[in-house]
C-alpha positions in Angstrom: 23.1 17.4 -30.4 25.6 18.6 -33.0 25.6 15.1 -34.5 22.0 15.5 -35.4 22.7 18.6 -37.4 25.6 17.0 -39.2 23.4 14.0 -40.1 25.3 11.6 -37.9 22.4 10.8 -35.5 19.6 8.6 -36.9 16.0 9.3 -36.2 15.8 6.0 -34.4 18.5 7.2 -32.0 16.7 10.4 -31.4 13.5 8.5 -30.8 15.3 6.3 -28.2 16.6 9.3 -26.4 13.2 11.0 -26.3 11.5 7.8 -25.0 14.1 7.6 -22.3 12.9 11.0 -21.0 9.4 9.5 -20.5 10.7 6.7 -18.3 12.0 8.8 -15.4 9.0 9.8 -13.3 9.9 12.4 -10.7 13.1 13.3 -12.6 12.2 14.3 -16.1 11.2 17.9 -16.5 9.7 17.2 -19.9 7.4 14.5 -18.4 6.5 16.7 -15.4 5.6 19.6 -17.9 3.4 17.3 -19.9 1.7 15.6 -16.9 2.0 17.1 -13.5 1.0 13.8 -11.8 4.4 12.4 -12.8 6.2 14.7 -10.4 5.7 12.1 -7.7 7.4 8.7 -7.9 5.5 5.5 -7.3 6.9 5.4 -3.7 5.4 8.9 -3.0 2.0 7.8 -4.2 2.1 4.6 -2.1 3.1 6.6 1.0 0.2 9.0 0.4 -2.2 6.0 0.1 -0.8 4.6 3.4 -1.2 7.9 5.1 -4.8 8.3 3.9 -5.6 4.7 5.0 -4.2 5.3 8.5 -6.1 8.6 8.9 -9.3 6.9 7.8 -8.8 3.9 10.1 -8.1 6.3 13.1 -11.3 8.3 12.2 -13.4 5.1 12.0 -12.0 3.9 15.3 -12.7 7.2 17.1 -16.2 7.4 15.4 -17.1 3.9 16.6 -16.1 4.6 20.1 -17.7 8.0 20.6 -21.1 9.6 20.5 -22.6 10.8 17.3 -22.6 14.4 18.6 -18.8 14.8 18.3 -18.9 16.8 15.1 -15.9 14.8 13.9 -15.5 15.2 10.1 -13.9 12.4 7.9 -10.3 13.1 7.0 -9.5 14.6 3.6 -7.0 12.7 1.5 -3.6 14.2 0.8 -3.6 16.3 -2.3 -1.9 14.5 -5.2 -0.1 16.4 -8.0 -2.2 16.7 -11.1 -5.6 16.6 -9.2 -7.8 19.6 -9.4 -9.0 20.7 -6.0 -12.8 20.5 -5.6 -14.4 23.9 -5.2 -17.3 24.0 -2.6 -20.7 24.2 -4.2 -22.4 27.5 -3.5 -25.4 27.3 -1.2 -28.6 28.3 -3.0 -31.1 30.3 -1.1 -34.8 29.5 -1.8 -37.3 32.3 -2.3 -39.9 32.7 0.4 -43.6 32.3 -0.3 -44.1 36.1 -0.2 -41.4 36.6 -2.8 -42.9 34.0 -5.1 -46.4 35.5 -4.7 -45.0 39.0 -5.5 -43.2 37.7 -8.5 -46.3 36.2 -10.0 -48.4 39.2 -9.0 -46.1 41.6 -10.9 -45.6 39.1 -13.7 -48.8 40.2 -15.4 -47.8 43.9 -15.2 -44.8 43.4 -17.5 
């Protein structure tokens, strides 16, 4: 790094060193900081896909050979780095007929 300050390192050499940091998924802290999904290597992603596939095939086998009243839910895929977890949608309550009628009755009194 001292060579850069003394003018001995070219910009091309600096560019090559920085590009090298982007080619090491799972090892480069710079790359992980820029994109969290790179904290896993390709092997880890492939293993997660295999695991998800096995869980799904087991679920489908059990579902095909059982009654519909089992209450068996489909498997959730393994969480991957960089993916935002889905938040459950809030259940909306509908107003009853009496509440709607009261609203419109009192609407004219405003």
